[in-house]
PAZAPA-4460 file (N, C-alpha, C; in steps of 0.05 Angstrom, whole numbers, plus 32768, in hexadecimal, padded with zeros to 4 digits):
% residues 179
    n_x    n_y    n_z   ca_x   ca_y   ca_z    c_x    c_y    c_z   seq   type   mol
   7D85   7FA8   83E3   7D79   7FBB   83D2   7D80   7FBF   83B7     1      M     A
   7D6E   7FC3   83A5   7D77   7FC4   838B   7D81   7FDD   8381     2      K     A
   7D95   7FE1   8370   7DA0   7FFD   8368   7D89   8007   8357     3      K     A
   7D84   8024   8360   7D78   8037   8352   7D84   803B   833A     4      L     A
   7D73   8036   831C   7D78   8038   8305   7D75   8058   82FB     5      M     A
   7D59   8060   8300   7D54   8078   82F5   7D49   808A   830B     6      F     A
   7D4D   80A2   8300   7D42   80B5   8310   7D37   80CF   82FD     7      I     A
   7D1D   80D2   8304   7D0C   80E8   82F2   7D05   80FD   8303     8      F     A
   7D0D   8115   82FF   7CFF   8130   830C   7CF8   8142   82FB     9      L     A
   7CDA   8146   82FA   7CCE   815A   82E4   7CC2   816E   82F5    10      F     A
   7CC4   8184   82E9   7CBB   81A1   82F2   7CBF   81A8   830D    11      V     A
   7CD4   81A3   8319   7CD8   81AC   832F   7CE5   81C9   8337    12      I     A
   7CDA   81D8   833E   7CE7   81F9   8347   7D04   81F8   834F    13      P     A
   7D18   81F3   8343   7D30   81F4   834F   7D3E   820E   8354    14      L     A
   7D3D   8223   8344   7D4A   8235   8341   7D3F   8251   8351    15      C     A
   7D30   824E   8367   7D2C   8260   837A   7D4A   8264   838A    16      E     A
   7D57   8254   838D   7D6E   8251   839A   7D83   8262   838D    17      A     A
   7D8C   8273   839C   7DA1   8286   8392   7DBC   827A   8388    18      A     A
   7DC6   8263   8395   7DDE   8252   8389   7DD9   823B   837A    19      D     A
   7DE7   8238   8362   7DDE   821E   8351   7DE2   820B   835A    20      V     A
   7DF9   8206   836D   7DFA   81E8   8376   7DE8   81E3   838C    21      L     A
   7DDD   81F6   8399   7DC8   81F2   83B1   7DA9   81E9   8399    22      D     A
   7DA9   81F0   8387   7D92   81E7   8373   7D9E   81C9   836F    23      S     A
   7DAF   81C7   8367   7DB8   81A7   8362   7DBA   8195   837C    24      W     A
   7DBD   81A0   838E   7DB5   8196   83AA   7D9C   818D   83AE    25      Q     A
   7D8C   819E   83A3   7D6F   8196   83A8   7D63   8187   839A    26      Q     A
   7D71   8182   8382   7D69   816E   8372   7D72   8155   8378    27      V     A
   7D8E   8154   837E   7D97   8136   8388   7D95   812F   83A4    28      V     A
   7D85   8143   83B2   7D84   813F   83D7   7D71   8122   83D6    29      Q     A
   7D74   8113   83E5   7D63   80FB   83EC   7D68   80E5   83CF    30      G     A
   7D77   80E7   83BD   7D79   80D6   83AC   7D8E   80C5   83B7    31      I     A
   7D8C   80AF   83BB   7DA6   809C   83C5   7DBB   8090   83AE    32      P     A
   7DD3   8097   83B6   7DE9   808E   83A3   7DE7   809A   838A    33      N     A
   7DE3   80B8   8386   7DE3   80BF   836E   7DF7   80BD   835A    34      I     A
   7E0B   80B8   8369   7E28   80B1   8351   7E28   8099   834A    35      Q     A
   7E14   8083   8352   7E10   806D   8347   7DFD   806E   8335    36      E     A
   7DEB   807F   832E   7DD3   807B   831E   7DDE   807A   8301    37      E     A
   7DCF   8070   82EE   7DD1   806F   82D6   7DC3   8083   82C9    38      Q     A
   7DAC   808D   82CC   7D96   809C   82BA   7D91   80B0   82CE    39      F     A
   7D92   80C9   82C7   7D8D   80DC   82D3   7D79   80F3   82BD    40      L     A
   7D5F   80F9   82C8   7D54   8108   82B6   7D45   811E   82C9    41      Y     A
   7D4E   8136   82C1   7D49   8152   82CE   7D39   8166   82BD    42      L     A
   7D2A   815B   82AE   7D1D   816A   8299   7D05   8183   82A9    43      V     A
   7D03   819A   829B   7CF2   81AD   82AA   7CF3   81B3   82C0    44      N     A
   7D0D   81BB   82C9   7D15   81C1   82E3   7D22   81E2   82ED    45      N     A
   7D28   81ED   82D3   7D2D   8209   82D1   7D4D   820A   82DC    46      Q     A
   7D5C   81F6   82DC   7D74   81F4   82E3   7D85   820A   82D0    47      I     A
   7D94   8216   82DA   7DA4   8230   82CD   7DC2   8226   82C6    48      T     A
   7DCB   8217   82D4   7DE5   820C   82D5   7DEE   81EB   82DF    49      A     A
   7DFF   81E6   82D4   7E0D   81CD   82DC   7E21   81CC   82F1    50      I     A
   7E25   81CC   8306   7E42   81CE   8319   7E5A   81BD   830C    51      P     A
   7E70   81C9   830B   7E89   81BD   8304   7E90   81A4   8311    52      D     A
   7E8B   81A6   832E   7E8F   818E   8344   7E7D   8179   8344    53      D     A
   7E6B   817D   8336   7E52   8168   8337   7E5D   814A   832C    54      L     A
   7E61   8137   833D   7E61   811C   8337   7E4B   8107   832A    55      D     A
   7E50   810A   8316   7E3A   80FC   830A   7E45   80E8   82F6    56      L     A
   7E5D   80D9   82FA   7E6F   80D0   82EC   7E64   80B2   82DF    57      A     A
   7E50   80AA   82F1   7E40   808D   82E4   7E28   808C   82D7    58      Q     A
   7E21   80A5   82CF   7E0C   80A8   82BB   7E11   809D   82A3    59      L     A
   7E00   8094   8295   7DFA   808B   8279   7DEA   809B   826D    60      I     A
   7DD5   80AB   8276   7DC0   80B6   826C   7DBD   80CE   827E    61      S     A
   7DBE   80E7   8273   7DB6   80FF   827D   7DA3   8112   8272    62      L     A
   7D8A   8116   8279   7D79   812A   826C   7D75   8142   827A    63      N     A
   7D7F   8159   8274   7D7D   8174   827D   7D67   8187   8267    64      L     A
   7D5B   817D   825D   7D4C   8188   8245   7D3A   819D   8256    65      S     A
   7D2F   81B0   8249   7D1F   81C8   824C   7D21   81CF   826C    66      N     A
   7D38   81D9   8274   7D45   81E6   8285   7D4B   8205   827F    67      N     A
   7D5A   8213   828B   7D6A   822B   827E   7D8F   822D   8286    68      Q     A
   7D93   8215   827D   7DB2   8216   8277   7DBE   822B   8263    69      L     A
   7DCD   823B   8264   7DD2   824D   8258   7DF4   8249   824F    70      A     A
   7DFF   8237   8261   7E17   822D   8259   7E1F   8211   8265    71      A     A
   7E36   8201   8258   7E3A   81E8   8263   7E57   81EE   8274    72      L     A
   7E55   81DF   8289   7E71   81DD   8292   7E8D   81D7   8283    73      P     A
   7EA5   81E7   8285   7EB3   81E6   826F   7EC2   81CA   8273    74      A     A
   7EBF   81BC   8283   7ECD   81A2   8285   7EB8   818B   828F    75      N     A
   7EA0   8189   827C   7E8C   8173   8283   7E95   8153   8284    76      L     A
   7E9A   814A   829D   7EA9   8131   829E   7E95   811D   82A1    77      D     A
   7E89   810E   828D   7E78   80F4   828E   7E85   80DE   8285    78      L     A
   7E97   80CF   828D   7EA7   80BC   8278   7E90   80A7   8271    79      P     A
   7E7B   809C   827C   7E6B   8087   8273   7E55   8092   8265    80      I     A
   7E4F   80AE   8260   7E34   80B5   825A   7E30   80B2   823A    81      L     A
   7E1D   80A2   8237   7E11   809D   8217   7E03   80B3   8210    82      E     A
   7DE9   80BB   821E   7DD5   80D0   820F   7DD8   80E3   8225    83      V     A
   7DD9   8101   8211   7DD4   8119   8222   7DC2   8126   8215    84      L     A
   7DAF   812B   8220   7D93   8140   8218   7D98   8157   8223    85      F     A
   7D9F   816E   8215   7DA0   818E   821E   7D8D   819E   820A    86      L     A
   7D76   818D   8200   7D63   819C   81EF   7D51   81B4   8205    87      S     A
   7D4F   81C9   81EF   7D3A   81D7   8205   7D45   81ED   8215    88      G     A
   7D61   81F1   8211   7D6D   8205   8229   7D74   821A   8218    89      N     A
   7D86   822B   8224   7D8F   8243   821C   7DAC   8242   820F    90      Q     A
   7DB7   822B   8208   7DD9   822E   8200   7DDB   823C   81ED    91      L     A
   7DF2   8248   81ED   7DF4   8255   81D4   7E12   824B   81C2    92      T     A
   7E21   823B   81DB   7E3A   8230   81C9   7E44   8219   81E2    93      A     A
   7E50   8207   81D0   7E58   81EF   81DE   7E77   81F0   81E9    94      L     A
   7E7B   81E6   8202   7E95   81E5   820F   7EAD   81D9   81FA    95      P     A
   7EC5   81E2   8203   7ED7   81D6   81E9   7EE0   81B8   81F5    96      A     A
   7EDA   81B0   8210   7EE2   8196   8215   7ECA   818A   8227    97      N     A
   7EC0   817C   8217   7EA6   8168   8224   7EAD   8158   8234    98      F     A
   7EC4   8146   822B   7EC9   812D   823C   7EB5   8118   823E    99      G     A
   7EA9   8117   8226   7E92   80FD   8223   7E9D   80ED   8211   100      L     A
   7EAE   80D9   8217   7EB6   80C7   8207   7EA9   80AE   81F8   101      P     A
   7E94   80A6   8206   7E7E   8094   8203   7E66   80A3   81FF   102      M     A
   7E61   80BC   81F4   7E4A   80C2   81EC   7E41   80BF   81CE   103      L     A
   7E2A   80B4   81CF   7E19   80A8   81B5   7E05   80BC   81A9   104      E     A
   7DF8   80C6   81BD   7DE1   80DB   81B4   7DEB   80F3   81C3   105      E     A
   7DE5   8108   81AF   7DE7   8126   81BC   7DD0   8133   81B3   106      L     A
   7DBC   813D   81C5   7DA4   8151   81BD   7DA4   8168   81BF   107      Y     A
   7DAD   817C   81B2   7DB1   8196   81B7   7D9B   81AB   81A8   108      L     A
   7D8A   819E   81A1   7D75   81AD   8191   7D67   81C4   81A0   109      N     A
   7D57   81D3   8197   7D46   81EB   81A4   7D5C   81F8   81BA   110      Q     A
   7D75   8202   81AF   7D81   8212   81BD   7D87   822E   81B1   111      N     A
   7D98   8237   81B5   7DA3   8258   81AC   7DC3   8250   819C   112      H     A
   7DCA   8237   8196   7DE6   8233   8187   7DE4   8240   8173   113      I     A
   7DFD   824F   8170   7DFC   8259   814E   7E18   824D   8142   114      D     A
   7E28   8240   8152   7E41   8234   8143   7E4C   821F   8157   115      Y     A
   7E4E   8202   8144   7E5C   81F2   814D   7E79   81EB   8145   116      V     A
   7E8B   81EB   8157   7EA4   81E4   8147   7EA5   81CB   813C   117      D     A
   7EA9   81C2   8125   7EAE   81A3   811C   7EBF   8199   8124   118      P     A
   7ED0   819F   8133   7EE9   8194   8141   7EDF   8184   8157   119      Q     A
   7EC2   818A   8162   7EBD   8182   817F   7EB5   815F   8175   120      I     A
   7EAD   8157   815F   7EAA   813F   815B   7EC0   812D   815F   121      L     A
   7ED6   8136   8165   7EE9   8126   816B   7EE6   8121   818B   122      H     A
   7ED7   812C   8199   7ED4   8127   81B3   7EC4   8113   81B8   123      Q     A
   7EB2   810D   81A7   7E9F   80F6   81AA   7EA2   80E0   8195   124      F     A
   7EBB   80CB   8195   7EBE   80BC   8182   7EAC   80AA   817E   125      P     A
   7E92   80A1   818D   7E7C   8093   8180   7E66   8099   8186   126      I     A
   7E67   80B7   8180   7E4C   80C3   817C   7E3F   80BB   8162   127      L     A
   7E22   80B5   8161   7E12   80AF   814E   7E00   80BB   8147   128      K     A
   7DF5   80D6   8158   7DDE   80DD   8156   7DE4   80F9   815E   129      Y     A
   7DE1   8114   8150   7DDF   812B   815B   7DCA   813F   8152   130      L     A
   7DB6   814A   8167   7DA1   8157   815C   7DAC   8174   8161   131      N     A
   7DA9   8184   814E   7DAE   81A0   814D   7D9B   81AF   8145   132      L     A
   7D82   81A9   813C   7D6F   81B0   8133   7D65   81CD   8147   133      S     A
   7D59   81DE   813B   7D4E   81F7   8147   7D5F   8203   8156   134      Q     A
   7D74   8206   814A   7D90   821B   8154   7D8B   822F   8145   135      N     A
   7DA5   823E   8142   7DAE   8253   8131   7DC6   8252   811E   136      S     A
   7DCC   8237   8119   7DE0   8232   810C   7DDC   8239   80EC   137      L     A
   7DF0   823B   80E0   7DF4   8244   80C3   7DF3   8228   80B4   138      T     A
   7DEA   822D   809C   7DEF   8213   808A   7E0D   820F   8087   139      Q     A
   7E1C   821E   8085   7E3B   821C   8083   7E45   8209   809D   140      E     A
   7E3B   8211   80B2   7E48   81FF   80CD   7E39   81EB   80CB   141      N     A
   7E23   81E3   80C2   7E1C   81C5   80BF   7E2B   81B9   80AD   142      I     A
   7E2E   81C1   8097   7E3A   81B7   807C   7E5B   81AD   808C   143      E     A
   7E68   81C1   809A   7E80   81BC   80AA   7E7F   81A5   80B8   144      Q     A
   7E6A   819F   80CB   7E62   818D   80DB   7E64   816C   80CC   145      L     A
   7E53   8170   80B9   7E55   8159   80AA   7E6C   814D   809B   146      R     A
   7E7B   8165   8091   7E97   815F   8085   7EA4   8156   809D   147      A     A
   7EA6   8163   80B1   7EBC   8154   80C7   7EAF   8138   80CB   148      A     A
   7E9B   8135   80CE   7E94   8116   80CD   7E9A   8100   80B9   149      A     A
   7E97   810C   80A2   7EA4   80FE   808B   7EBF   80F9   808C   150      R     A
   7ECE   810F   808F   7EE8   810A   8094   7EF6   80FB   80A3   151      Q     A
   7EE4   80F7   80BB   7EED   80E5   80CD   7EE3   80CA   80CD   152      A     A
   7ED1   80C5   80B1   7ECA   80AD   80AE   7EB5   80A4   80C1   153      N     A
   7EA6   80B6   80C8   7E90   80AF   80DF   7E75   80B1   80D4   154      R     A
   7E68   809D   80DF   7E4A   809D   80D7   7E38   80AD   80F1   155      K     A
   7E32   80C5   80E8   7E20   80D0   8104   7E00   80DF   80F4   156      I     A
   7DF7   80D7   8102   7DDD   80E5   80F7   7DD9   80FE   8103   157      Q     A
   7DD5   8114   80F5   7DDD   8132   80FA   7DC2   813B   80F4   158      I     A
   7DAE   8147   8106   7D97   814E   80FF   7D9B   816B   8102   159      I     A
   7D92   817A   80F0   7D8F   8196   80ED   7D7A   81AC   80E3   160      A     A
   7D77   81BA   80DE   7D59   81C9   80D0   7D61   81CB   80B1   161      D     A
   7D76   81CB   80A8   7D7A   81CE   808E   7D65   81B9   807F   162      D     A
   7D70   819D   807E   7D5E   818B   8068   7D53   816E   8077   163      I     A
   7D54   8176   808A   7D4D   815A   80A4   7D67   8147   80A9   164      G     A
   7D5A   8136   80B6   7D71   8123   80C3   7D82   8114   80A7   165      P     A
   7D99   8115   80AF   7DAF   810C   809D   7DC3   80F7   80A6   166      Q     A
   7DC9   80DF   8097   7DDF   80D2   80A7   7DF9   80E2   8097   167      Y     A
   7E0B   80E5   80A6   7E26   80F2   8094   7E3E   80DA   809C   168      T     A
   7E46   80CE   8080   7E52   80B5   8085   7E6C   80B3   8070   169      Y     A
   7E83   80B5   8072   7E99   80AE   8059   7E90   80B4   8043   170      A     A
   7E8A   80D7   8043   7E89   80E3   8027   7E6E   80E5   8019   171      G     A
   7E59   80D5   802B   7E42   80DB   8022   7E28   80E6   802E   172      S     A
   7E13   80EE   8029   7E00   80F9   8039   7DE3   80E9   802E   173      I     A
   7DE1   80D8   8045   7DC4   80CB   8036   7DAA   80D9   804E   174      R     A
   7D95   80D4   8043   7D7F   80DE   8059   7D7E   80C5   806B   175      P     A
   7D79   80CF   8084   7D6E   80BC   8099   7D59   80A9   8090   176      A     A
   7D5B   8095   809B   7D3E   807F   809A   7D2B   8087   80AE   177      K     A
   7D12   808C   80AA   7CFE   808C   80B9   7CF7   8077   80CA   178      R     A
   7CF4   8073   80DB   7CEA   805A   80F2   7CCA   805A   80EE   179      K     A
***
């Protein structure tokens, strides 16, 4: 039997259950070997929280866009995750310890985030893309993030509402190349 690589679940009413873990169990029930999957897309499912004890360590891409997440677990441990979509949720802040050392792309657009600690970039040593557009960030905070990336000599495309996509790298800011 071939290994299942992708799981897509869209618009499934999950939050009728009182317990968040029950909601997650409804999502993953019947999916064989969820801990061995590589791509999990749970878009538009009204998910309100991610259980702390959920084992998704084998994921390389997780899409939780357009749900109702107000917070993330204090220690989100996804050691090989490369892409995380959290767009269109109710997030107001990010946890202090992400535990995502392989993360390359982070989508946080269309949330209610008003501040991102620039030190968080140290948790993502290979991050290349950070989308923070359509949040409540100040221009000062965006510049702090870009300065932190320059200081660490990192090339990160930071998308924010100020002047559009930019690459921040080694002391310079250049407009992103459009494809």
